[in-house]
N, C-alpha and C positions, 0 to 999 in steps of 0.2 A: 526604533525597532528594526531588526534584520528582516529582509525580504527573501522569499523563495521565488525564483523566476522559472517558469516552465514555458517552453516553446515547442509545440508539435511540429516536427518536420514531415510527419505523415500521421494518418489516423486522427487528425483534428477535424471533428464533424464529418467523419468519413470512416468507412470500414476497409481495412487493408493498408499495407505499407506502414505498419506501426514503427514509429521512431520518434522519441521524445527527448528533447534536451532539457535537463534538469540542472539548475544553478542555485547552489545554496552554500552559505558559509565559506565562500571563496573557492568552492569545488565545482567542477563541471562534469556531469555524468550523462552518458547517452543510454537511454532505456530502449532496448530492441533496435533492430536494424533490418526491417522487412521490405518486401517488394509488393507492388500492387498487381493482383492477378488479372485485373480488367484492362491493363494497358500493355502495349508492346513497344512503345516509344520511350523517350527519356522520362516520362511521368511514372514509369514502373518503379523507379528508385526514389528514395527521399531526396528532398532538396537540401543538400549539405551546405549550400552557400549561406544559409541562415546562421550556421555556426561561425562563419568568418573565413578570412583568407589566411594563407600560410599553412604551416605544418600543424595539422589537427592533433597530432600526438602531443605537442607542447600544450595545446589548449585543453584537451579532454583528460580527465583523471582516470576514467575507466569506461568500459562498455558492458552492459548487462543484457543478456539475451534470456528471455523467460522460457521459451520452448521451441520445438523444432518446426512448427508450421512456417511455411515460406513467407507468409505476410508478417512474420516476426523475425526471421533470420535470413530471408532470401537475398538481401543486399549486402550481407556481411563480407563475402569475398571481394565484392566490388569496392567496398569501403576500405578494406585493409590492403588489397593488392593493387587497386587502380587509383583510389584516392590517396592512399599512402599511410593510413593509420597503423601504428605499430605498438600501441600501448596495451595495458591489461584488458582482457576480455574474460567475462565470467559467465558460466552456465552450468547446469547440473550434469552429472555423469551420463545419464541416458540421453540428454539433449546433445551432448558432445558426440556420443556414439552414433546417433541417428542422423544428425544434421548433414554430414557430408554425403550420405546416400541420397537424401531428398534433393540436395543442391545439385548433385551430378545428374539426377533424373531430370530435373527442371532445365539444367543447362543443355542436355541433349535435345530435349523437346524444343527449346528456343532456337538453338543453333542449327541442328540437323533438319528440323521440320519447317521452322519459320524463317530461317536464314538470318537470325539476329546477329549483327556484327559487334554491337556494344555489349558484349557478354564476357564474363570471366572464363578462364580455361580450367580444365581438370586439375592441372598443377597448382593453379591459384587457390582452388578449394583446399587442396592438401596443405599448402603453405599457410593459408588462413587458419585452419584448424590447429596448426602447431602453436599458434599464438594464444590459444584458449586455455584457461585454467578451469578445471572442473571442480565443483563444490558439492558438499553434502547438505542435506536438509538440516536446518537449525545450526549449521556451522557459522560461527561468527568470523567473517573474513576481514582482516585489518588491511585495507587497500594501502593506506599510509597512516601516519600517526593521528590524523584527524578524521579520516573517512573509514567507516566500516559498513559492511552489508551482511544481511542474514536472510537466507532463503526459507520459505514456508511452502508446505504442500498445497498445490492449486487444483488437483483433480485434472479435468479437461483432457489431457493426453499424458502418455507415459513421460515422466521427467519434468512436467510443467511446474513452475514455481513462481510464487509471489515474492517480492523482495522488500525487506525493511532496510532503508538507507539512512544512516545517521552521520551527521557532521556536527560535533560538539553537542549543544543542546537541541539542534534542529533535527527533525525526523520526517521521512516521507515513506509511505508504502505504495509500491507500484504493483498492480495485480497481474499485468499481462492478461491472458485469457484464463478464466477459472470457472469451476462448476461447484455450486454449493449443495448439489444433490449427488449421492453415490449412485453408480450404475452397476452393470453386470461385471465390469472388470476393474474399475477404479473407485477409490474412495472420494469423499467430499473434501472440498478445500477447508483449510483450518489455519487460523492465525491467533497469536496472543492478543490480549486486550492491551495493545501497545500505545494507545492514545497519540497517534502521529499528528504532526502539525498539518499534514496534507495526505489525503488518500487519492491516488490517481487510479481510477477504475475503468475497465472496459464497460461499454453500454450497448453492446450489439443487440440485445433483446430488451431495450429500455422500456418498452410499452407492453411486453408480453408477460403473461402469467400462465405457465404451461399447466395443462390438465394432468391427471394422474398418469404416471409413466406406464403403468399396467394397461390403462385404457388405450394409450398410444400404441403399445406393443400389440394388443389384441386387434386394433384397427388395421395396423400394418399387415399382420398375418392373414386377416380376412381378405384384404384387397389382393394380396399376393395369391392366396388360394383360389379366389374367384377368377383371377386373370389366367392362371395356368390351367384351370379347369376348362376355360374357353379355348385353350390351345395357344394362348398368347405368350409372348416373351417379355420378361421383366428386366429392365436395366436399373441398377442402383449405383449411381455415381458416388464414389467415396474417395477420401484420401487414404493413403496406404496404411496409416496407423491411426488408431483412435476409434472413430465411429465404425470403421471396417470391422475391427475385432468385436466390438459391441454387438453389431448386427449379425455377424457370423455366429456368435454364441447363441443368439436368439433363434436364428433359423435352424441351426444344427439341433438344438433342443426340440424345436417344433417338428422338424422332419423325422426325428427319431420317434417322437411320441405318436405322430400320425402315420408313420410307416410310408412316407411318400417316396416315390421313385423318380420324380422329375429332377433332372440334374441341376446342381448349383455349382457355378464356376466363380473363381476369383481370378480376374484378369489383371494381374499386377506382378511385375517382376520382383517387387520388394517383399512379397508375402512371406516367403521363407525366412528372409532376413528379419522381417518385422516380428515374426513369431519367435525367432531366436532371441530377439532383444527383450521380449516379454518374459522369456524364460530366464535370461541373464539378470534382469532387473525385477524379479518376482516380488521383492519387498515393496515396490512402488504400487503394486496392484491392491485390490481390496481383500478383506479378510477371507472371504469364501474361496477365492482363487488360490490364496496362499495355503489354506487348509487342505484343499483337494489336490494340490500340486504334487504331493508325494505319491498319491495313488494314481492320479490321472491328470495329465496336462490338458487344461481346457482349450488350449490352442492347437491341439492335434485333432483336426476335424475328420469325421468319417464320411459325411455327406457332401463336403465341399472340396472340389477338385481344381486343378490348374486349368486355365483356359488357353485355347489356341485360336488364333485369328480365323482359322478355317471353319470354326464352329459357328461363326456369325450367320452363315446362310443355312445352317442345319435346320431341317423341318422340326415341327413339334415345339412344345413349351420348354422353357428353361429360365433360370434366374441367373443373372450375371452381375457380380460386383466388379466395377472397373474404375480406374483412376483417370483423371483427377475428379474431385468432388463437385466442382462448379461447372463442368462441361466446357472448360476453356481450352481444351486441347487433349492430346493423348488418345489412348485407346477408347476411353469412354465416349469421346466425341465421334470417333469413327463408327462405333457401334450405334450410337444415336442416329447418325446420318442414314444408316442402313435400315434401322427399325422404325424411324419416325413416320414414314408414310403409311404404315399399317395400323388401322384403328383397333385391332385386337391386342396390340402391344401396349406396354405401360412403362413409364419412367417414374421412379420414386426418388424425389430429392430429399435426402434426410437431414440437410443442414443449410446454413445461410449461404446465399450466392451474392457476390459483390456486383455492383453495376458494371455493365460492359461485357459480362460473360454470357454464354448461350443459356446457362442455367437461369440466370436472372431474367433473360428475355422470355423464356417459355413459362416461367412462374408468373410473369406479368401478362400472360395471355397471348403471346405472339404465335400466330398460326403459320408464319413463314419466317425462317431464319437463314441468313447467309453464312455458309461454312466453306472456307477456302475458295471464295468466288462463285460458289454454286448455291442457288436458292433451294432450300429443302422445305417441303410441306410437312407441317407438324400435325399429324392426324392421330397419333397414339395418345393415350390418356396420360395427363401430367398430374402427378400427385405430390403435394408437399407435406411431409410428416416430420415434425421437428424432433430429431434425435440429436440435435446439436449439443455439444458439451460446454456451451456457454451458460453463465448464470442468467436467469430471467430477472424481471424487475423485483420479484420477491426475494431472490437470492442476493441481489445487489444491496437491497435494504437490510438483509440479514447480516451481510459482511460489515456494513456500516455500524450496526449494533454491536458486532463482535469486537471491532478494534477501536471504536469510539474516537474518530478523527475530529480535529478542530475545523478542518475545511475539506471539501470534496471537489475533485475535478473529474469530469466525464470525457473520455476519449473513445475511439474505436466504436463509433455509433453514428446513426443518421441524425442530422441536425434537428428535424421536427420531433423525433422521438426523444432526443436528449432534453428538449424543452419541457416535455411532459414530466420526465423523471426528475429533472432539476427542480421543478416547482414542488414536486412531491417530497423531495429530500429537505428543501427549505422549510416546508410546511410541517413535516413530521419531526425533524431533528433540530430546527432552528439554527442551522449552521450555513455558512456561505458555500455556494456550489457554483462552479464556473465551467464553461465548455468552449475553450479557445479553438479557433480554426487553424488550419495549417499556416505556419509562418507568423501567427499571432502570439505575442508574448503575454502570458498571464502573470501578474504580480500578486503574490500571496503574502500579506503582512502577518507577521508572527510575533506574539508577545513571548519573550524569553525570560524565564525567572532568573534572578540574580542570586548567586550563592554568597552569603555573608557570614563570616565568623564573628561570634559575640563573646566578649570577655566573660568568663565564668563568674568572676567577682562581681561584675555589673549585673548579671542575671540574678545572683543570690541577693544582692542588695535591693533590686527591683521587686523580687518576690517577697522579701521581708517587709518592704514598704507597703506592698499590696495587702499582705495579711494584716498589717498594722491598721490599715484603713477599713478593710472590708471583712476581716475575720479569717481565720485559718480554714483552708479547704475551699475557698471561693474560686469559682471557675471563670470569672469574667476576665477580660483582657486588662493589662495595666500599661500605663504610659512609661516608656523606657527613655531615660535621659542619658545620652552619650554622644560620642563624636564618631562620624563615619570617616574611616581612613583608608586610602588606597595605597598599598605598598607592594611591590613585586607582582603587579597584576592581580592582587587579592584584596577583597574588601573586608574590612574589620570594623566592628563597633566596639569602642573601648571607653573607659571612663574619661571624662573631659580633662581631668588633672594629668593623665598620662600623655595626652596629646602634646602638651607643652614640652615634655621631656623628649618624646620621640621625634617631633618635628623641629624642635629648637626655636620656639617663638616665645616672646614674653607673654606673661599671663595678664589678662584684663578681666576683672570680675564685675558682673552686674549683680547688685544685691537689692533685696526688698526689705523694707523696714516698717514696723508698726509699733505703736505705743498703746499700752493698756493701763488704765488707772485702777489701783487697788486701794480699798479702804481696809487697812490692817493695822490695828493699834500696837501690835507687837514690835519688838526691836527689829532693825533691818536684817540682822544676821538670821533671826528666826524665819522671816519671810523668804530669804534666800534658800534656807534649808528646805522649806515647804515646796518651793518651786523646783529645787533639785530632786526631791522625792517624786514630785508629779511627773517630771520629765523622765526619770528612770522607770517609773511604772508604765509609761506609755510607749517607750521605745523598746522594741523587741529585736531579736536576731543578733547578728555579730556587731552591731553598732555600739560604740563606747560613749558613755555620758561622762564628761569630765567637768569639774568645777575648779577653776584657777583664778585666784585673786577676786573672788566674788562673781566671776563670769561663768555661766553654765554653757558648755558647748557640746554639740553632737554633730559630727561631720561639719558642714558649713553653717549650721544653725547656731546662733548665739542668743543667750537670754541673759539680760542684765537688769538689776533692780536698783532704784535710787529713790530718795525722798526722806520725809520725816515720819514721826510716829502717827500723825493724823492721816496722811495720804502719801501713797508711794506710786511710782511710775515704773512699769515693766516694759523694757524695750526688747522686741523680738526681731531678729535680723537673719536672713538666709540668702544663700546663693541660688541662682536659677535652677541649678541641678537638683536642689533639695526643695523645690517648690511644694511638693506634696507634704513632705515632713514639716516644713516651716508653717504652712497654713494650718496643718493639723494641730500642732502644738499651740499656735496662736488661739485657735478656737477653745482648746482645753483651758488655757490661762484665762481667757475671757469668761468662761463658765465659773472659774475659781473666784473671779472678782465679783460675781453676782450674789 
């Protein structure tokens, strides 16, 4: 049996730095190439040494990037321009358009603010993106004669895709990040019932089943309203695209309905570009956005304005969206440092935070955090409200039902939570589920069906024999006698007689013989004629019954009769290939003798 080998270089029993090495059918594919947002040393990039030494372009057949989040694409310029990979890279059109802006934003933050020396340059980002081939949803991409990939809509963020990867009879679905629930600006993930040998799925929220989205929205708006009525400031850390647009649409609608005058700011340089991309790739959004787009662009906000750093110390209430979403740097962290000591203020974390980030620390109850060497008191209210665009446990189980895989692998999740989901998958679906750690190779054994051509003449002969024994229209299976032949890498089942001709070997025949005693006082010629008529009446289909020199023959079956007028002996003989016919005629002749 062929094996599928999977080695996480990142995101194995961990969230962040997604990078999976997939090996199947002699092909090597890298799935995502992300960086870890919780580290600033060499651990921020995947450990490419697991792939091997030498030129990785010769080793890898292609790289697939599922979406533009940095934990899935952040290491791509490093991999192409510093490690030296120059082979094919695939991502969707929106992902290719948005990636370079997020990479440049992250590069500036790392180099200019943190002084990171092991970081790619702006030119490297441009050179990297030139190597990328953009693909459309449901487009079958033939990477080479044996390897093909096909992207499916994943929801999550603009341009996110799951990929079906096929090498000959082997198939794997890699989800990247996905969302099985539609939201205010994107649709739900969707995939064919493709029965892959392996489904590699994220498991960020492996133990979470979210409550009603409307309840969460109502709760968020109530907490916001209560905070600004007290005169407090509200910080909502977000990434530039995705949850940012989702929450902006929600607040814009609420502010309009309630006629609120408290300012809302969006503190991110990418906002204008982000909204332009939503306009450009409007077909990737949900049905409501597409329908209203002609009359009114949902991303042209009336109540949300651009933020200036000088507004941080402004008196009075305000709501500020700022990047990045996990409070691991950028303007969001600067604002947090200023507002954290005031208990009237509030920070709302709308998504997952990886270990090592300030967001992770305050969500776990830290009352003091160190930011750039300064200890900051955390007195403001910290709220976690899941507006994440990841599938929850219910969504993951739903995807498994959709595509019906033979095996499941969990990545991009926390180890303990993966254990819970793994047991649930095994219990509910009865299929194998694994969760390898970083650098740990998982071996998935796959049963591959063999394609065999069968001789039409042999099939007809077998069918006729089955109908002879069981009656016409019988739906039970019949034993087929033939020879399995491998020629030109193709398997064929043909009649045994033809094998000798095709292979050029002498024929050796094994025959079965039985004698039946008959009490028939008639002359020998009359007995032969009665036997001839019996055989003719029992044999149907295309088979010819012939009598030559007193011997009755049909295919390899021979019937001969000898003896005197008092007692005769009937000899029935057949080759192994006509076992069914020979034994059938033997029984009929035995009945004739009784």
